[in-house]
Every structure is written in structure tokens, then in C-alpha cells.
N, C-alpha and C positions, 0 to 999 in steps of 0.2 A: 384189388385196386379200387373198385367201385366203393367199397366201404370207406377207404381213406379219402376219396374225392368227396363223398357224401359228408364225412366228418369235417373236412376242410371247409366245405360250403356252409355247413351249419355254424362253424366257428366264425367264419367271415361275417355271416349274417348277424350273429350275436354281437360281434365287435362293432359293427355298424349301428346296431340298435343302441349299444352303450355309448356310442359317440353322438347319439341324438337323431339319427335317421328314423323316420316314422315307418318302420317295417313291422309286419305282424311277427310274433315270435315263431321260431322254427317249429313246425309241427309235422308229424308224419301223415301226409295225405295220400301217398302212393306206396304200395308195397315194392314196386320196382325202383331200385335206387337211382337209376339214370333218369327216370321220369321225375323223381323227387328232386334231384339236382337241377334238372331243367326248370321245374316249378320254382325253386328257390332263386335261381338265377334270373328268371323272368320278373319275380317280385323285386329283386335288387335293381334290375335294369329299369324298371318302371320308376323307381324312386330316384334313380340317377339320370333320368331322361335319356336313356339309351333305347333306341328302337329295337324291339326284340326280333330276332330272326331265327337262329338256331343255337343250340347249346354252346358250340365252339365260338361263334362270333360274339354271342352275348358275353361269354367268359372273357374273351380278348378285350372287349370294350370296358367291362367292369374292372378287370384287373389293372388295365391301363389307368383308369380314373383313380383307382385306389392307391396305386403305387407310382405312377408316372413311368413305368417300365412296360414296354411292349413285349408281349409273348405271342409268338406264332403258334396257334393251337390248331392242329389238324387231326388229332386223334386222342384217344383216351389217355395215352401216356403223356402227351403234351399237356392235357388238361390236369392230370395229376401233378405234374411238376409245377405248373403255373399256379394252381390253387394252393399247393403247399408253400410256395415262395411268398404268395400274397398273404396267406394266413400268418406266416412268420413275420413278415414286414409289419402287418397291422398289429400283431401281438406285441412286438417290440415298441412300436409307436405308442400304443395304448398304455403299456406299462410305464413308459417314460413320461407320458403326459400327466399321469396321476400319481407319480411317485415323488 
């Protein structure tokens, strides 16, 4: 599950970069996947003016800003579902915008 959360976070970050947000490219800074996800979410939160707190709250705020849909994230399963839905939403938006 952490692999999929990590990949969704990576994809979300790449889509935001392609949409013009000034984020550093996703690079592997931590071997621990959850620490890497938290690092990526903190970078995204900073660019979206979200005050960082913890991985779940950061994800809730970021996903709400990106999609307009509120996700109650209390555990890794919730994070997996919300990150996957956000990635799908942004992928569909991005593909329509440039097609």
C-alpha cells in the first residue's frame, strides 16, 4: 500500500509541476516511503499555502484544494484511497486541458 501511496504522491506532484506550480522535481530523498510521502506533501503544502502539520492533515488540505472534495483521512487506507482519487481527478483534468 505504501508503494501505491508513494506513486500517487509522485504523480500528483508531477501533474502540479506540469500545470505550472513551482515545485522541485520528485526525487528520492528518504528510503522510508512514508517519510518520502510526508516530504513530498510538505513541499506541495508550502506551494499551496497550507500550514504543514502531519501527513494526514496535509493530505486532506492538499487534496481538497486540488479537487474541491473533502477526504477524511485518519489512517493509511484513507490516505491511499484519497491520493488515488486525487491522482485520477488531476490526470483526467490535465488530459482534457491539453487535448
